[in-house]
C-alpha positions in Angstrom: 85.3 112.2 111.0 88.6 110.7 109.3 91.4 109.3 111.4 95.0 108.6 109.7 98.0 107.0 111.1 101.5 107.6 109.2 99.6 107.6 106.1 101.1 108.0 102.3 100.2 111.7 101.3 101.9 112.9 98.9 104.5 111.5 96.4 107.1 114.5 96.4 106.6 115.3 100.3 106.9 111.6 101.4 109.9 111.4 99.4 111.7 114.3 100.6 110.6 113.9 104.2 111.6 110.3 104.4 114.9 110.7 102.9 115.6 113.1 105.3 114.2 111.4 108.4 116.7 108.6 107.2 119.6 111.2 107.0 118.7 113.3 110.4 118.6 109.6 112.4 122.1 107.9 110.7 120.4 105.5 108.5 122.2 106.5 105.4 125.2 108.1 104.3 125.9 111.6 102.9 126.6 110.5 99.6 123.4 108.4 99.7 121.2 110.9 100.9 122.5 113.5 98.1 121.8 110.6 95.7 118.4 110.1 96.8 117.5 114.0 96.3 118.8 114.0 93.0 117.1 110.8 92.0 113.7 110.7 93.9 112.4 113.9 94.7 110.0 114.2 91.8 109.7 110.2 91.2 106.9 108.1 92.3 106.8 106.9 95.9 105.7 103.5 95.8 106.8 102.7 92.4 110.4 104.3 91.9 112.2 103.9 88.5 115.8 103.3 87.3 118.3 105.9 89.4 115.7 106.3 92.4 115.0 102.5 92.5 119.1 102.1 92.4 119.3 104.6 95.6 116.7 103.3 97.3 118.3 99.8 97.2 121.9 101.2 98.1 119.7 103.2 101.5 118.3 99.9 102.1 121.6 98.2 102.6 123.0 100.8 104.5 120.1 100.4 107.0 121.1 97.0 108.2 119.5 94.6 110.4 116.9 96.9 111.8 112.9 97.1 111.6 112.2 100.4 109.7 108.6 100.3 110.9 110.0 100.7 114.5 113.9 101.6 114.4 114.8 101.3 118.0 112.7 98.3 118.4 113.9 94.3 117.8 114.6 93.4 114.1 111.8 91.3 112.7 114.1 88.0 112.3 111.0 86.8 109.9 112.4 89.3 107.4 115.7 87.7 107.2 114.1 84.1 106.4 112.1 85.4 103.8 114.1 87.5 101.9 114.6 85.3 99.0 110.5 86.0 98.5 110.8 89.4 99.3 113.7 89.5 96.5 111.3 88.7 93.7 108.9 91.5 94.8 109.2 95.0 92.9 109.4 98.0 95.1 107.6 99.1 96.8 106.7 95.9 98.9 110.6 94.8 98.6 110.6 97.0 101.8 107.8 99.3 102.6 104.8 97.2 102.2 106.3 94.2 104.2 106.3 94.2 107.9 106.8 90.4 108.0 106.6 90.0 111.8 102.8 92.0 112.2 101.5 90.2 109.3 102.7 86.4 110.7 101.1 87.3 113.9 98.1 88.5 112.2 97.9 85.9 109.6 97.7 83.2 112.6 95.1 85.4 114.5 92.8 85.9 111.5 92.8 82.1 110.6 91.9 81.0 114.1 88.3 79.7 114.0 87.3 81.1 116.9 88.2 84.8 115.9 86.3 83.8 112.7 83.4 82.6 114.3 83.4 85.7 116.5 83.6 88.2 113.6 81.1 86.2 111.6 83.8 85.8 108.9 84.8 82.8 106.8 81.2 81.9 106.1 81.7 80.3 102.7 83.8 77.1 102.3 86.6 79.1 101.0 89.4 76.6 100.3 92.4 79.0 101.0 93.4 80.9 104.1 93.1 84.3 105.2 96.1 86.6 103.8 97.2 90.1 104.5 97.0 91.0 100.9 96.7 89.5 97.4 100.0 88.8 95.8 98.2 89.0 92.4 97.4 92.8 93.4 100.9 93.3 94.6 102.4 92.0 91.6 100.2 93.8 89.1 99.2 97.1 91.0 101.1 100.0 89.0 98.8 103.1 89.7 98.6 105.4 92.7 97.5 108.8 92.6 100.3 111.6 93.2 98.9 112.9 96.2 95.7 113.1 98.4 96.2 116.4 99.6 93.7 118.0 97.2 91.3 115.1 98.6 92.1 116.1 102.3 91.2 119.9 101.2 87.7 118.5 99.8 87.0 116.5 102.9 88.0 119.7 105.3 85.9 121.8 102.9 82.8 119.3 103.6 83.4 120.0 107.5 84.7 116.5 108.0 86.8 116.5 110.9 90.7 114.7 110.8 93.1 113.4 112.6 96.5 112.5 111.1 98.9 111.0 113.7 102.9 109.7 113.3 104.8 107.3 115.6 108.0 108.6 115.7 110.4 105.7 115.3 108.5 105.1 111.6 111.1 105.1 108.9 108.5 104.0 106.6 106.3 107.0 106.2 107.9 109.1 109.0 106.7 112.1 110.7 108.8 114.6 108.7 107.1 113.3 105.6 103.5 114.0 106.8 104.7 117.6 108.3 106.0 118.5 104.8 102.4 117.4 103.6 100.2 119.1 106.4 102.5 122.1 105.9 101.7 122.5 102.0 97.9 122.6 102.9 98.6 125.9 104.2 95.5 125.7 106.9 95.3 128.2 109.8 96.8 127.0 113.2 94.2 127.4 116.2 96.6 125.7 118.8 100.4 126.1 117.9 102.8 122.8 118.4 102.9 121.6 122.2 103.6 118.7 124.0 100.6 116.4 125.1 100.5 114.3 128.3 99.8 110.7 128.6 98.3 108.8 131.5 101.3 108.3 133.2 102.1 112.1 133.3 104.6 111.6 130.6 105.0 113.4 127.3 103.1 111.3 125.0 104.2 113.3 122.0 103.5 116.7 120.4 100.8 118.3 118.4 99.1 120.8 116.5 95.6 122.1 115.9 94.6 123.5 112.8 91.7 124.6 111.3 89.8 121.5 110.1 93.0 119.0 111.1 94.9 118.3 114.0 98.5 116.5 113.8 99.8 114.6 116.4 102.9 112.5 117.1 103.3 109.5 119.6 106.4 109.1 121.2 108.3 105.9 120.9 105.6 104.5 118.5 106.4 102.8 115.2 104.2 102.5 112.0 101.5 100.4 113.7 100.9 102.9 116.8 98.7 100.7 118.7 101.0 97.7 118.2 104.1 99.8 120.0 102.4 102.5 122.5 98.8 101.0 122.7 98.2 103.1 126.3 99.3 106.2 124.4 97.0 105.3 121.3 94.6 104.6 123.1 94.3 108.3 125.0 94.5 109.6 121.4 91.6 107.6 120.3 89.8 108.8 123.3 90.1 112.5 122.6 89.7 112.0 118.8 85.8 110.4 119.6 85.3 113.1 122.7 86.6 116.0 119.7 89.1 117.5 122.2 92.7 118.6 121.6 95.2 116.3 123.5 95.7 117.6 126.8 98.8 119.5 127.9 98.7 118.5 131.9 96.7 116.1 133.5 94.2 118.6 134.6 93.2 119.4 131.2 
C-alpha cells in the first residue's frame, strides 16, 4: 500500500494546476497568470527555463510575505532572514523546495542527542550535523521524470493500494494540480466526490474513491498535512490502514 501527500506527479498538470490555484486564490494578477500559461505549461515543473523562470519570479513577487506552504497561516519569518542564501539557489529550491520554518525545527529536533539515541541514529562519529537535504545535491540535481502517472498505473495494475491526499491551503503542490493528474489516469469511480467527517463532526475535507486509488483533501491543511491538521491527518491515516473510505457521518 502507498500513501502520498501533496505529491509532485506530472510536469504538465502540476504546472497548469498550480498556476490556476494561485490565480483562483488571488495570489497573482491576471497578466501574470496569462504569462504563466503562455510560458510554463509545457516546461519542466522543477527546472523552469527562460520565459517560464521569469514569469515564476514575477508570481513569487506578487505573493508577498506569505507562507506558500500554508497560505492562510502566519508567514515564516525565518525565510526573510535567509533570503540572501535562498537567492543564490536555482529554482525550484529558491521557492518550492524550502519551507524554512519546518526545516529549522526539524534540524534542531534531529540533532538532539536524545532523539538520535532513541532512533539508533548517528552511531558513527560524523563531524557534520544532520541536515534536511544535501546542498551539493540541491545545486547539482538537474533531472526529474516528466510524469509519475505511468508508474502509478503500473502500481494499480499490480494491486498496490494507493491513497493520495492534499492539504487545501498548500500553494506549492496544490490540490488543483493533483486533481488534474488523477483525472488524467481515467480511473473508474467507485464512490463519487463527498464531504468526509472528522472526529469533531466537522467537514474534514472531501474525497473520491476510484478503482485502485483513493483521493482525499484535508480542509485547512497546508503542505505538511500532519503539521497543520494533526487530528484530521490521524483520522485519514487510520482509515487508510483499515482500508476503509473516510466516513461521511459519525455513524459510519
